[in-house]
C-alpha positions as CSV (number, residue, x, y, z in Angstrom):
1,M,6.7,15.2,29.4
2,N,9.8,12.7,29.7
3,Q,8.2,9.5,28.4
4,K,6.9,9.3,25.1
5,P,3.4,8.3,24.5
6,K,2.6,5.1,23.3
7,V,0.6,4.3,20.1
8,Y,0.8,0.5,18.7
9,F,-2.3,-1.4,17.3
10,E,-0.9,-4.8,17.4
11,N,-2.9,-6.1,14.7
12,L,-1.9,-4.2,11.9
13,D,1.0,-5.6,10.8
14,G,-0.2,-8.6,9.9
15,L,-2.9,-6.8,7.6
16,R,0.2,-4.9,5.9
17,F,1.7,-8.6,5.1
18,I,-1.6,-9.5,3.3
19,C,-2.0,-6.5,1.7
20,F,1.8,-6.9,0.5
21,L,0.7,-10.9,-0.4
22,S,-2.1,-9.6,-2.8
23,V,-0.2,-7.0,-4.8
24,F,2.4,-9.8,-4.9
25,L,0.3,-12.2,-6.5
26,F,-1.3,-9.7,-9.0
27,H,2.2,-9.1,-10.5
28,S,2.9,-12.8,-10.5
29,F,2.5,-15.7,-12.5
30,H,4.6,-14.7,-15.5
31,S,4.8,-17.0,-18.1
32,D,6.5,-16.4,-21.9
33,Y,5.1,-19.3,-23.3
34,D,1.3,-19.3,-25.1
35,Y,0.2,-22.7,-24.0
36,I,0.5,-22.5,-20.6
37,K,-1.1,-18.6,-20.7
38,N,-4.0,-20.0,-22.8
39,T,-5.1,-22.8,-20.6
40,P,-8.3,-22.6,-18.6
41,T,-6.6,-22.9,-15.2
42,Y,-3.9,-20.3,-15.7
43,H,-6.5,-18.0,-16.6
44,L,-8.8,-18.8,-13.5
45,V,-5.8,-18.4,-11.1
46,K,-4.1,-14.9,-13.3
47,I,-7.3,-13.6,-14.2
48,G,-10.2,-14.9,-11.9
49,V,-8.6,-14.8,-8.6
50,F,-5.8,-12.6,-8.2
51,R,-6.7,-9.7,-10.7
52,N,-8.0,-7.4,-8.1
53,G,-4.8,-7.9,-6.3
54,N,-3.8,-4.5,-6.8
55,L,-6.2,-3.7,-4.2
56,G,-3.7,-3.7,-1.7
57,V,-2.5,-1.0,-2.6
58,N,-6.1,0.9,-1.9
59,F,-5.9,-1.0,1.5
60,F,-2.3,0.7,2.2
61,F,-3.4,4.3,1.5
62,V,-6.5,3.5,3.8
63,L,-4.2,2.0,6.5
64,S,-1.5,4.7,6.4
65,G,-4.2,7.7,6.2
66,F,-5.5,5.9,9.2
67,L,-2.3,5.5,11.3
68,I,-0.4,8.6,10.3
69,T,-3.4,10.7,11.2
70,Y,-4.0,9.2,14.6
71,L,-0.1,9.4,15.3
72,L,-0.9,13.3,14.8
73,L,-3.7,13.5,16.3
74,K,-2.4,12.0,19.5
75,E,0.8,14.3,19.3
76,K,-1.7,17.4,19.1
77,E,-3.4,16.5,22.0
78,Y,-0.6,15.4,24.2
79,Y,1.9,18.6,23.1
80,G,-0.9,20.7,22.2
81,K,0.7,21.2,18.8
82,I,2.1,19.1,15.6
83,N,5.9,19.9,15.0
84,I,5.9,19.6,11.2
85,I,9.7,19.9,10.8
86,S,9.8,16.7,13.0
87,F,6.9,15.0,10.8
88,W,8.5,15.7,7.9
89,K,12.0,14.7,9.1
90,R,10.4,11.6,10.1
91,R,9.0,10.5,6.7
92,V,12.4,11.3,5.1
93,F,14.0,8.7,7.2
94,R,11.3,6.2,6.6
95,I,10.6,6.4,3.2
96,W,13.5,8.2,1.3
97,P,16.6,5.8,1.8
98,L,14.7,2.8,0.5
99,F,12.6,4.5,-2.3
100,Y,15.9,6.2,-3.8
101,F,17.7,3.1,-3.8
102,C,14.7,2.0,-5.8
103,V,15.4,5.1,-8.3
104,F,18.8,4.2,-8.5
105,F,18.6,0.6,-9.2
106,G,15.7,0.7,-12.1
107,F,17.3,3.8,-13.6
108,V,21.3,2.4,-13.2
109,I,21.7,-1.1,-12.2
110,F,18.7,-2.5,-14.5
111,P,19.5,-1.4,-17.8
112,L,23.2,-2.5,-17.1
113,L,21.7,-5.9,-16.2
114,K,19.5,-6.0,-19.2
115,S,22.5,-5.2,-21.5
116,Y,24.6,-8.1,-20.0
117,F,22.0,-10.6,-20.5
118,G,22.0,-9.6,-24.0
119,Q,19.0,-7.1,-23.9
120,M,18.3,-3.9,-24.9
121,P,17.6,-1.3,-22.0
122,N,14.3,0.9,-22.8
123,E,13.9,3.0,-20.2
124,T,11.4,5.9,-20.9
125,A,10.0,7.0,-17.4
126,N,11.7,10.5,-16.5
127,P,14.6,10.5,-13.3
128,F,13.8,13.7,-12.6
129,L,9.7,13.3,-11.8
130,Y,10.9,10.1,-9.4
131,I,13.9,12.7,-7.4
132,L,10.7,14.8,-6.4
133,F,8.4,12.1,-5.5
134,L,6.0,13.1,-9.1
135,N,6.4,9.9,-10.7
136,N,2.6,8.8,-10.5
137,F,2.1,11.5,-13.3
138,D,5.5,10.0,-15.3
139,F,3.2,6.8,-14.6
140,I,0.4,8.3,-16.2
141,N,1.7,10.0,-19.1
142,K,4.0,6.7,-20.3
143,G,2.7,3.8,-18.6
144,L,4.6,1.4,-17.2
145,P,8.8,1.9,-17.0
146,D,10.9,-0.4,-18.2
147,A,12.3,-1.4,-14.8
148,S,9.7,-3.3,-13.1
149,I,10.9,-1.8,-9.4
150,L,10.0,1.9,-10.8
151,G,6.5,0.5,-11.7
152,V,5.7,-0.2,-7.7
153,L,6.8,3.5,-6.6
154,W,3.6,5.7,-8.1
155,S,1.9,4.9,-5.0
156,I,5.2,6.0,-2.5
157,A,4.8,9.4,-4.6
158,I,1.1,9.8,-3.6
159,E,1.4,9.2,0.2
160,E,4.8,12.0,0.0
161,Q,2.7,14.2,-1.7
162,F,-0.6,13.8,0.8
163,Y,1.5,14.0,3.6
164,F,3.7,17.0,3.1
165,V,0.7,18.8,2.8
166,W,-1.2,16.9,5.7
167,P,0.5,18.1,8.7
168,L,0.0,21.5,7.7
169,L,-3.9,21.0,7.5
170,L,-4.1,19.2,10.7
171,S,-1.8,21.8,12.3
172,L,-3.5,25.2,11.0
173,L,-7.2,24.1,11.4
174,P,-8.9,23.9,14.6
175,A,-10.0,20.4,15.3
176,R,-13.7,20.8,15.2
177,F,-13.1,21.6,11.8
178,Y,-11.4,17.9,10.9
179,P,-14.5,16.5,9.7
180,Y,-15.3,18.7,7.4
181,S,-11.6,18.8,5.9
182,F,-11.8,15.4,5.4
183,A,-14.8,15.5,3.9
184,G,-14.0,18.0,1.6
185,I,-10.7,16.2,0.6
186,I,-13.0,12.8,-0.2
187,L,-15.5,15.2,-2.0
188,I,-12.8,16.7,-4.5
189,S,-11.4,13.2,-5.4
190,L,-15.3,12.1,-6.2
191,V,-15.3,15.0,-8.1
192,F,-11.9,14.5,-9.8
193,R,-13.0,11.0,-10.7
194,Y,-16.4,12.2,-12.2
195,L,-14.3,14.5,-14.6
196,T,-12.1,11.8,-15.5
197,V,-14.1,8.6,-15.5
198,D,-13.2,7.6,-19.2
199,H,-9.3,7.9,-18.2
200,S,-8.7,4.6,-16.4
201,T,-5.0,5.5,-15.5
202,Y,-5.9,8.9,-14.1
203,S,-8.6,7.0,-11.5
204,E,-5.5,4.6,-10.6
205,Y,-3.0,6.9,-10.3
206,H,-3.6,10.3,-10.3
207,T,-3.2,12.2,-6.6
208,L,-6.4,14.1,-7.1
209,S,-8.3,10.5,-6.8
210,C,-6.2,8.1,-4.7
211,M,-5.9,10.8,-1.4
212,G,-9.5,9.9,-0.9
213,D,-8.7,6.8,0.3
214,L,-6.4,8.6,2.5
215,A,-8.5,11.0,3.7
216,V,-10.6,7.6,4.5
217,G,-8.5,6.6,6.9
218,G,-7.8,10.0,8.0
219,F,-11.5,10.1,8.9
220,G,-11.5,6.7,10.5
221,A,-8.4,8.2,13.2
222,W,-10.6,11.2,13.7
223,L,-14.0,9.0,14.7
224,S,-11.6,6.9,17.0
225,Q,-10.6,9.5,19.5
226,R,-14.1,9.7,20.2
227,E,-15.0,6.9,22.9
228,R,-18.8,6.5,21.8
229,F,-17.9,5.2,18.2
230,V,-15.5,3.0,19.6
231,L,-17.7,1.6,21.8
232,G,-20.0,0.9,19.0
233,I,-17.3,-1.3,17.3
234,K,-16.1,-3.0,20.2
235,N,-19.6,-4.3,20.6
236,L,-20.2,-4.8,17.0
237,N,-21.9,-7.9,16.5
238,R,-20.7,-10.9,14.9
239,L,-23.3,-11.2,12.0
240,W,-22.2,-7.5,10.8
241,I,-18.7,-8.8,11.2
242,A,-19.3,-11.7,8.7
243,L,-20.9,-9.4,6.3
244,L,-18.3,-7.0,6.4
245,Y,-15.6,-9.8,5.1
246,L,-18.2,-11.4,3.1
247,V,-18.3,-7.9,1.0
248,V,-14.5,-7.8,1.4
249,G,-14.8,-11.0,-0.4
250,L,-17.2,-10.0,-3.1
251,I,-15.0,-7.4,-3.8
252,Y,-11.9,-8.8,-4.2
253,F,-13.2,-11.2,-6.6
254,L,-16.3,-9.8,-8.0
255,R,-14.8,-5.9,-8.5
256,D,-15.3,-5.7,-12.4
257,D,-18.6,-7.3,-12.7
258,F,-20.2,-5.0,-10.4
259,L,-18.0,-2.2,-9.1
260,L,-17.1,-1.0,-12.6
261,Y,-19.9,-1.9,-14.3
262,T,-21.7,2.0,-14.7
263,Y,-20.3,4.9,-15.1
264,P,-22.0,6.4,-11.6
265,V,-20.7,3.3,-10.0
266,Q,-17.0,3.7,-11.1
267,I,-17.0,6.8,-9.9
268,A,-17.9,6.2,-5.8
269,E,-16.4,2.6,-6.0
270,R,-13.1,3.6,-4.6
271,L,-14.8,5.3,-1.8
272,L,-17.1,2.3,-1.4
273,I,-13.9,0.3,-1.2
274,A,-12.0,2.7,1.2
275,V,-14.6,2.7,3.3
276,I,-15.0,-1.3,4.0
277,F,-11.3,-1.6,4.5
278,L,-11.5,1.3,7.3
279,F,-14.0,-0.8,8.9
280,V,-11.7,-3.8,8.4
281,I,-9.1,-2.1,10.4
282,L,-11.3,-0.7,12.9
283,E,-12.6,-3.9,13.2
284,Q,-9.4,-5.8,13.7
285,N,-8.4,-2.6,16.1
286,Y,-11.4,-2.7,18.9
287,S,-13.8,-5.3,18.4
288,D,-14.1,-8.1,21.0
289,Q,-16.5,-10.1,18.9
290,S,-13.7,-10.8,16.1
291,F,-13.5,-14.6,14.5
292,F,-10.0,-13.9,14.2
293,K,-7.1,-11.4,14.8
294,M,-4.1,-10.6,13.0
295,K,-1.9,-10.5,16.2
296,N,-2.2,-14.4,16.3
297,F,-0.9,-15.1,12.8
298,K,2.6,-14.5,14.2
299,L,4.6,-15.0,11.1
300,F,2.4,-12.6,9.2
301,S,2.9,-10.1,11.6
302,R,7.0,-10.5,12.2
303,L,6.8,-10.2,8.0
304,G,4.5,-7.0,8.5
305,V,7.3,-5.1,10.0
306,I,9.3,-5.3,6.7
307,T,6.4,-4.9,4.3
308,Y,7.7,-1.5,3.0
309,G,10.9,-3.5,1.6
310,L,8.6,-6.0,0.3
311,Y,6.2,-3.5,-1.4
312,C,9.3,-1.8,-2.9
313,L,11.6,-4.8,-3.9
314,H,9.3,-7.4,-4.7
315,F,9.7,-6.9,-8.5
316,I,13.5,-7.9,-8.2
317,G,12.7,-11.1,-6.3
318,I,10.1,-11.5,-9.1
319,L,13.0,-10.9,-11.6
320,I,15.7,-13.0,-9.6
321,A,13.4,-15.9,-9.9
322,T,12.0,-15.7,-13.5
323,T,15.4,-15.7,-14.6
324,V,16.8,-18.4,-12.5
325,T,13.8,-20.9,-13.9
326,S,14.2,-19.6,-17.1
327,R,17.7,-20.2,-17.6
328,L,17.1,-23.9,-15.8
329,S,14.2,-24.4,-18.4
330,W,11.9,-24.9,-14.7
331,N,9.4,-22.6,-16.2
332,T,7.9,-24.8,-19.0
333,H,4.9,-26.3,-17.2
334,L,2.1,-24.8,-15.5
335,W,3.0,-26.1,-12.1
336,Q,6.0,-24.6,-12.3
337,V,4.9,-21.2,-12.9
338,F,2.3,-21.2,-10.3
339,F,4.2,-23.0,-7.3
340,L,8.2,-23.5,-8.4
341,D,8.6,-20.1,-9.7
342,T,6.0,-18.0,-7.6
343,S,7.4,-19.3,-4.1
344,L,11.3,-18.6,-5.3
345,A,10.0,-15.4,-6.0
346,L,8.5,-15.1,-2.6
347,F,11.0,-16.4,-0.6
348,I,13.8,-14.4,-2.6
349,T,11.7,-11.0,-1.8
350,I,11.8,-12.1,2.1
351,F,15.1,-12.6,1.7
352,I,16.4,-9.5,0.0
353,S,14.0,-7.5,2.1
354,S,15.2,-9.1,5.4
355,L,18.5,-7.9,4.7
356,S,17.1,-4.1,3.6
357,Y,15.5,-3.7,7.2
358,R,18.0,-5.1,9.2
359,F,21.3,-3.4,7.8
360,F,20.0,-0.3,5.4
361,E,16.7,0.9,7.0
362,L,16.8,0.2,10.5
363,P,19.6,2.5,11.6
364,F,17.5,5.6,9.7
365,L,14.6,4.5,11.6
366,K,16.4,4.4,15.1
367,M,17.0,8.2,14.4
368,N,13.3,8.4,13.3
369,A,12.5,7.1,17.0
370,R,14.7,9.6,18.3
371,I,12.5,12.5,16.8
372,S,8.9,11.2,17.2
373,Y,6.7,12.6,19.7
374,I,4.7,9.3,20.0
375,S,6.1,5.5,20.4
376,K,4.5,3.6,17.8
377,G,6.1,0.3,18.9
378,A,6.1,-2.4,16.2
379,N,4.7,0.0,13.9
């Protein structure tokens, strides 16, 4: 075939940005002043509204599992096989440049900046585990790194570990065994969560716990190849769609009250959340009865294209903003922490991420496109 088949889900870029924004707000609203942190309003916003903002990472896992699996299945359908080496090269061009920049910034530039501002660097993270994309295990063993930019890279490591194995599995297995392999991975994840239910860091950051999210996304991609299933989503009643988004809201705001309350629910809650997130993706992709489509939120969709940079670099934006507002004493009131600090951090994050995408990531993405078997459009 001379022309590459095209796959583009136009509503997913906006979802990406929403996921990033959730994580960003989860990490925002920092204050050094107890008289601010002890106010009811601060607790309501920081602890009440955005305490589950890290679920944006769960959504990223499901979304990534869906997209990558869908593309691999289409590649196998059109060409009769999956070019594993080409897939790995594409992952290198897309993920490695910015990831290793963040690693360099965290281990080299950040300690220098701390010293410059009169603070003592205290990095305990192991750089070799970051270089090898095993840093989620470093996170489990040692907790948050001193350099906050390193702290968000654990999810990138899990995705890279998963996608080192994933194309091998899809390439070697006959297509009729795919649903059993997806289900097997999900089962392994559930068993692991059962065995480590008393260790919250394992449940949140271990590959065997998180890979279930990616497999759920993969399962959704496989189901999306079935015309009858897609037709069911296409004709989904608006009542069910409203219920879907109501459940998403309940999970986001009341997760700690319901899903983390008992051991059996703790074991299954990640799977339940992943399935709900998958149906959001499917609803946005295929439903004719949607209340809204993310493609209509043009700004969110444009920013969704640079989400990888937004996610990796947002702690730089937060660090710059909090340093500036602290030096100028613009962080001494609650409204300044909520609005000035956070808005400035978001603006800086978008600015540096746009520069990163245009001048650093895009040249690698162009190389990526040349070796892709499926054209992904803006995705």
